[in-house]
C-alpha positions as CSV (number, residue, x, y, z in Angstrom):
1,M,123.5,97.6,109.1
2,S,120.1,98.3,110.6
3,K,119.7,100.6,113.6
4,E,118.3,98.0,115.9
5,A,121.9,96.6,116.4
6,P,124.0,99.5,117.7
7,E,126.2,97.4,120.0
8,S,128.8,96.4,117.5
9,G,131.8,98.6,116.6
10,E,130.2,99.4,113.3
11,G,126.9,100.1,115.0
12,R,128.6,102.6,117.4
13,V,130.3,104.3,114.4
14,Q,126.9,104.6,112.6
15,A,125.3,105.9,115.8
16,I,127.9,108.7,116.0
17,W,127.5,109.4,112.3
18,R,123.7,109.6,112.7
19,R,124.0,112.1,115.5
20,S,126.4,114.3,113.6
21,R,124.2,114.4,110.6
22,R,121.1,115.4,112.5
23,A,121.8,119.2,112.4
24,A,122.5,119.1,108.6
25,V,119.3,117.1,107.9
26,G,117.3,119.4,110.2
27,Q,118.5,122.4,108.3
28,L,117.4,120.7,105.0
29,L,114.0,119.8,106.3
30,A,113.4,123.3,107.8
31,A,114.3,124.9,104.5
32,A,112.0,122.4,102.8
33,G,109.0,123.4,105.0
34,L,107.8,119.9,105.9
35,A,104.1,120.8,106.5
36,A,103.0,118.8,103.5
37,L,105.4,116.0,103.3
38,G,104.1,113.1,105.3
39,L,107.6,112.3,106.5
40,R,108.5,110.9,110.0
41,T,109.5,113.8,112.3
42,A,109.4,114.1,116.1
43,G,111.1,117.5,116.8
44,A,110.5,120.9,115.4
45,D,112.7,120.4,112.4
46,V,114.6,117.2,112.8
47,P,113.4,113.8,111.4
48,S,112.9,111.3,114.2
49,Q,115.4,108.6,114.8
50,P,114.5,105.2,116.4
51,D,115.6,106.5,119.8
52,D,113.0,109.3,119.5
53,D,110.3,106.8,118.6
54,K,111.0,104.9,121.8
55,A,110.0,107.9,123.9
56,P,106.6,107.3,125.7
57,L,103.7,109.6,125.1
58,A,104.3,111.4,128.4
59,D,102.2,114.5,127.5
60,L,99.0,112.9,126.3
61,G,97.0,116.2,126.5
62,M,94.4,114.3,128.5
63,E,94.1,112.4,131.8
64,L,94.2,108.6,131.7
65,G,94.2,107.0,135.1
66,P,95.6,103.6,135.9
67,A,92.1,101.9,135.6
68,Q,91.5,103.6,132.2
69,R,94.9,102.4,130.9
70,A,94.2,98.9,132.2
71,A,91.0,99.0,130.3
72,G,92.9,99.7,127.1
73,I,95.2,96.8,127.7
74,A,92.4,94.4,128.5
75,F,90.6,95.5,125.3
76,L,93.5,94.3,123.2
77,A,93.2,90.8,124.7
78,R,89.5,90.6,123.6
79,H,89.4,92.3,120.2
80,P,91.4,92.2,116.9
81,T,93.0,95.5,116.1
82,V,94.4,96.7,112.8
83,D,96.6,99.6,111.7
84,V,95.3,100.2,108.1
85,H,98.4,102.0,106.9
86,A,102.0,101.6,108.1
87,H,105.6,101.3,107.2
88,P,107.1,99.5,110.2
89,G,110.7,100.2,110.6
90,V,110.8,101.7,107.1
91,F,111.3,98.2,105.9
92,W,111.1,99.0,102.2
93,I,114.2,101.3,102.2
94,S,117.2,99.8,100.4
95,P,120.7,100.1,101.9
96,P,122.7,103.3,101.3
97,P,123.9,105.2,99.4
98,Y,120.5,107.0,99.3
99,T,119.7,108.5,95.9
100,T,117.0,111.0,96.9
101,S,116.5,113.6,99.6
102,A,113.3,112.0,100.7
103,R,115.0,108.7,101.3
104,R,117.9,110.3,103.2
105,S,115.4,112.0,105.5
106,L,113.9,108.7,106.6
107,G,117.3,107.2,107.6
108,E,118.1,103.5,107.7
109,P,115.6,100.7,108.3
110,F,115.1,99.5,111.9
111,V,112.8,96.6,111.2
112,G,113.8,94.5,114.2
113,R,112.9,97.0,116.7
114,A,109.7,97.9,114.9
115,L,108.6,94.3,115.0
116,A,109.4,94.0,118.7
117,D,107.2,97.1,119.3
118,L,104.3,95.5,117.3
119,H,104.6,92.4,119.4
120,A,104.8,94.3,122.7
121,G,101.9,96.5,121.8
122,R,99.7,93.5,120.9
123,V,98.8,94.9,117.5
124,S,96.8,92.2,115.7
125,A,97.8,93.3,112.2
126,A,99.2,96.2,110.2
127,L,99.1,96.9,106.5
128,F,102.8,96.9,105.7
129,S,102.9,99.3,102.8
130,C,105.6,99.4,100.2
131,V,106.1,102.8,98.5
132,A,105.9,102.5,94.7
133,D,107.3,106.0,93.9
134,T,110.0,106.1,96.5
135,E,112.8,106.4,93.8
136,L,111.2,109.6,92.4
137,L,110.6,111.7,95.5
138,E,112.5,114.7,96.5
139,L,112.0,117.5,99.0
140,S,111.0,120.5,96.9
141,G,110.0,123.8,98.5
142,Q,107.1,123.0,100.8
143,M,106.2,119.7,99.2
144,L,107.3,116.2,98.5
145,R,107.2,115.8,94.8
146,A,108.2,113.3,92.1
147,E,111.0,115.2,90.4
148,R,111.3,112.8,87.4
149,E,109.4,110.0,85.6
150,F,110.1,106.3,85.8
151,Q,112.3,104.6,83.3
152,P,110.6,101.7,81.5
153,G,110.3,98.7,83.9
154,E,111.8,100.7,86.8
155,A,108.6,100.8,88.9
156,Y,108.0,97.1,88.5
157,A,111.5,96.2,89.4
158,D,111.4,98.3,92.6
159,Y,108.0,96.7,93.5
160,Q,109.7,93.3,93.2
161,R,112.6,94.5,95.4
162,Q,110.3,95.8,98.2
163,L,108.0,92.8,98.0
164,A,110.9,90.5,98.5
165,K,111.7,92.3,101.8
166,L,108.1,91.7,102.9
167,Q,108.1,88.1,101.9
168,T,111.4,87.5,103.8
169,L,109.9,88.9,107.0
170,R,106.9,86.6,106.6
171,D,108.8,83.6,105.7
172,R,111.1,84.0,108.7
173,H,108.0,84.0,110.8
174,E,108.8,87.4,112.3
175,V,105.2,88.3,111.4
176,A,102.2,86.1,110.6
177,R,100.4,85.9,107.3
178,G,97.6,88.4,106.8
179,L,95.9,87.1,103.7
180,N,92.4,87.3,105.0
181,P,90.3,88.3,108.1
182,A,90.7,84.8,109.6
183,D,94.5,85.3,109.6
184,V,94.1,88.6,111.5
185,R,91.8,87.1,114.1
186,A,94.1,84.1,114.6
187,A,97.0,86.6,115.0
188,Q,95.1,88.4,117.8
189,R,94.5,85.1,119.6
190,R,98.2,84.1,119.4
191,G,99.5,87.5,120.2
192,Q,101.7,87.5,117.1
193,P,101.1,90.4,114.7
194,A,100.0,89.7,111.1
195,A,101.4,91.6,108.1
196,V,98.8,92.5,105.5
197,F,100.8,93.3,102.4
198,A,100.0,96.6,100.7
199,V,101.5,98.9,98.1
200,E,101.3,102.7,98.3
201,G,101.0,103.8,94.6
202,G,99.8,101.8,91.6
203,D,102.8,102.9,89.5
204,F,104.2,99.3,89.3
205,I,101.1,98.2,87.4
206,E,102.3,100.3,84.5
207,D,99.8,99.5,81.7
208,R,99.6,95.8,82.6
209,L,96.2,94.8,84.1
210,D,97.6,91.3,84.8
211,R,99.9,92.9,87.4
212,V,96.9,93.3,89.7
213,G,96.3,89.5,89.8
214,E,100.0,88.9,90.0
215,A,100.2,91.2,93.1
216,F,97.3,89.3,94.7
217,R,99.2,86.0,94.1
218,D,102.3,87.7,95.7
219,G,100.2,88.1,98.8
220,V,99.4,91.8,98.3
221,R,95.9,92.6,99.6
222,S,95.6,96.4,99.1
223,I,96.9,98.9,96.5
224,Q,96.7,102.6,97.1
225,L,96.1,103.9,93.5
226,V,98.3,107.1,93.8
227,H,100.9,108.6,96.1
228,Y,103.0,111.7,95.4
229,H,103.5,110.9,91.7
230,I,100.7,111.7,89.3
231,N,100.7,108.3,87.6
232,Q,98.9,106.5,84.9
233,L,95.8,105.9,87.1
234,G,94.8,109.3,88.4
235,D,95.5,112.7,90.1
236,I,96.8,113.4,93.6
237,Q,95.8,115.8,96.3
238,S,99.0,117.7,96.5
239,E,99.4,118.7,92.8
240,A,97.2,120.4,90.2
241,P,95.0,117.8,88.5
242,V,96.1,116.4,85.1
243,H,93.5,113.7,84.5
244,N,90.5,115.3,86.3
245,G,89.8,112.0,87.9
246,L,90.6,108.4,87.2
247,T,92.0,107.6,83.8
248,P,90.4,104.9,81.6
249,L,93.2,102.7,82.7
250,G,92.6,103.7,86.4
251,K,88.9,102.6,86.0
252,A,90.0,99.3,84.5
253,V,92.4,98.8,87.4
254,V,89.6,99.3,89.9
255,R,87.5,96.7,88.1
256,E,90.5,94.3,88.0
257,M,91.1,94.9,91.7
258,N,87.4,94.0,92.4
259,S,87.8,90.8,90.4
260,A,91.1,89.9,92.1
261,G,89.8,90.5,95.7
262,M,92.0,93.5,96.3
263,L,91.3,96.4,98.7
264,I,91.2,99.8,96.9
265,D,92.9,102.5,98.9
266,L,92.2,106.1,97.9
267,A,94.6,108.0,100.3
268,H,96.3,110.8,98.5
269,A,93.7,110.8,95.7
270,T,91.6,113.8,94.7
271,F,87.9,114.1,95.3
272,A,87.4,113.5,91.6
273,V,89.5,110.3,91.7
274,T,87.6,109.1,94.7
275,R,84.2,109.9,93.1
276,D,85.2,107.9,90.0
277,A,86.5,104.9,92.0
278,V,83.4,104.7,94.1
279,E,81.2,104.8,91.0
280,V,83.2,102.0,89.3
281,S,83.9,99.8,92.3
282,T,81.5,97.1,93.3
283,R,83.2,96.7,96.7
284,P,83.7,99.2,99.6
285,V,86.9,101.3,99.3
286,M,89.0,103.0,102.0
287,I,91.0,106.1,102.5
288,S,93.7,104.6,104.8
289,H,95.2,107.8,106.4
290,T,93.7,111.2,106.5
291,N,91.5,113.5,108.7
292,L,88.8,116.0,108.1
293,V,89.4,119.6,107.3
294,S,88.0,122.1,109.9
295,P,87.4,125.8,110.1
296,T,90.9,126.2,111.5
297,V,92.8,123.5,109.7
298,S,93.1,123.1,106.0
299,H,95.7,121.1,104.1
300,P,95.9,119.3,100.8
301,R,96.2,115.9,102.6
302,L,93.0,116.4,104.5
303,I,89.5,115.7,103.1
304,S,86.2,117.5,103.2
305,H,83.0,116.2,104.9
306,E,81.6,115.6,101.4
307,H,84.7,113.5,100.4
308,A,84.4,111.4,103.6
309,A,80.7,111.0,103.1
310,L,81.2,109.7,99.6
311,V,83.4,106.8,100.9
312,A,81.1,106.0,103.8
313,A,77.9,106.0,101.7
314,A,79.5,103.2,99.6
315,G,80.2,101.2,102.7
316,G,83.9,102.2,102.9
317,I,86.2,103.3,105.8
318,I,88.5,106.2,106.6
319,G,91.6,105.7,108.7
320,S,92.2,108.5,111.1
321,W,95.8,109.7,110.8
322,P,97.9,110.9,113.9
323,S,100.0,113.4,111.9
324,G,101.2,116.8,113.1
325,I,98.8,118.5,110.7
326,G,96.3,120.2,112.9
327,Q,97.2,118.0,115.9
328,R,99.7,118.7,118.6
329,T,98.9,116.1,121.2
330,F,97.5,112.6,121.4
331,A,94.3,114.1,122.8
332,D,94.0,116.1,119.5
333,Y,94.2,112.8,117.7
334,I,91.4,111.3,119.7
335,D,89.3,114.4,118.9
336,S,90.0,113.8,115.2
337,I,88.7,110.2,115.5
338,R,85.6,111.4,117.2
339,R,85.0,114.1,114.5
340,L,85.2,111.4,111.8
341,V,82.7,109.3,113.8
342,D,80.3,112.2,114.1
343,A,80.7,113.0,110.4
344,V,80.3,109.5,108.8
345,G,79.2,107.1,111.5
346,I,80.8,104.5,113.7
347,D,80.9,101.9,111.0
348,H,83.2,103.9,108.7
349,V,86.2,104.9,110.9
350,A,89.5,103.1,111.4
351,I,93.1,103.8,112.5
352,G,95.8,104.5,110.0
353,T,99.0,105.6,111.7
354,D,101.4,105.9,108.8
355,M,104.0,104.5,111.2
356,H,107.1,105.1,110.7
357,A,106.9,107.6,107.8
358,N,104.5,110.1,109.4
359,Y,104.9,113.8,109.8
360,R,105.5,115.0,113.4
361,P,103.4,112.1,114.7
362,V,101.3,112.6,117.8
363,F,101.2,108.8,118.2
364,R,104.6,107.3,117.4
365,N,105.2,103.9,119.1
366,Y,103.2,100.7,118.8
367,R,104.0,100.0,122.5
368,D,101.5,102.6,123.3
369,W,98.8,101.0,121.0
370,N,96.6,100.3,124.1
371,L,96.3,104.1,124.7
372,I,94.0,104.5,121.7
373,P,91.2,102.2,122.9
374,A,91.8,103.4,126.4
375,A,91.2,107.0,125.4
376,L,88.2,106.2,123.2
377,L,86.6,104.3,126.1
378,A,87.4,107.1,128.5
379,R,85.7,109.5,126.1
380,G,82.5,107.6,126.4
381,L,82.5,105.2,123.4
382,S,81.1,101.7,124.1
383,E,83.5,98.7,123.8
384,K,81.5,97.5,120.8
385,D,82.0,100.9,119.0
386,V,85.7,101.0,119.9
387,A,86.1,97.5,118.5
388,K,84.7,98.7,115.2
389,I,87.2,101.6,115.0
390,M,90.2,99.5,116.1
391,G,89.7,96.6,113.7
392,E,86.3,95.3,112.9
393,N,85.4,98.0,110.3
394,F,88.5,97.1,108.4
395,L,87.9,93.4,108.7
396,R,84.4,93.9,107.3
397,I,85.6,95.6,104.1
398,F,88.6,93.1,103.9
399,D,86.1,90.3,103.9
400,A,83.9,92.1,101.3
401,A,86.9,92.6,99.0
402,L,87.7,88.9,99.1
403,A,84.1,87.7,98.7
404,H,83.5,85.5,95.7
405,T,87.2,85.7,94.7
406,P,87.7,82.7,92.3
407,G,90.4,80.2,93.1
408,P,92.8,80.0,96.0
409,R,93.4,83.3,97.9
410,E,97.1,83.0,97.4
411,S,99.1,80.7,95.1
């Protein structure tokens, strides 16, 4: 049973069980040293539960008066806004028993409450990201790592399982279709969030280029080439390189994604993979969730100015990520967004929250979505520039990816 229904007898039992296991899970995560994991945590060592995510951002680390907050709310009524990387309610997780430590740390899905938060926050769209390598991941030392390889057909079968969950949400009209920019703009006008289907990790493609077109027909609009598993396409930021860039298959997949009308996401990819993808792609690419390294903050999941500039020079975007890496408050996150703007220009920055699979998030509830435009406006950005960051930059590259795509945009 999902956590959004705790009132039944079974729900109360599960709530007691969850509280009793917190200490044990906290010890596991503390021992694992979560600084590089990208997992959802709210306390010092304990993974966040839905009740933790409900907490308002009481300590913003900055002053936002009533008029400034009202400006953020009014902004959402006028402009489409998009979270370019998210896992709302950890929708992709299968029911227990959980087979890996990474999956145990995330807990049970709470999709109903997450969708309610999206509605209440007036988020126009989010990229609902399946996680291709979820069955492989374990907490290992200070890293999240793939501790085994896929069995033949396993990655594709799990893709189909996760996709079915997404399609069920859409078909029940709990979220609107997000097949193209027009869908997102319509969702903003209706006040109903749209789900843009995405997959984090290209493992499910295996060696079958036709899987890219199949995914597009399934409604998927973005594939992140790599995640925490060094796969058949390329290397990842958090492990020593094996391929030294994109593999020949990886380059072929990029070309196939261009042909299909698919957004190429290079989050978790090394600089060499990013360089190769930019060279091969005829469309803008994105890095959906990261931030810049700084003199005081360095981490495998952050990128250099050169890395960011490479994506921006090709017309792409970078989603600023509200993780606990180098950020302690919401104000720190706003500073990170501004640093990206200063580094690559206003046309190349977006918002990628990694909701609800983030590491010690400094922004953790879609009900507070209005605070991001409110804070950016308060820091002196124009409404036009904030509109670009909050959604228009993504919609531009979304439209570019779909341009000249032959045939219907979904079967």
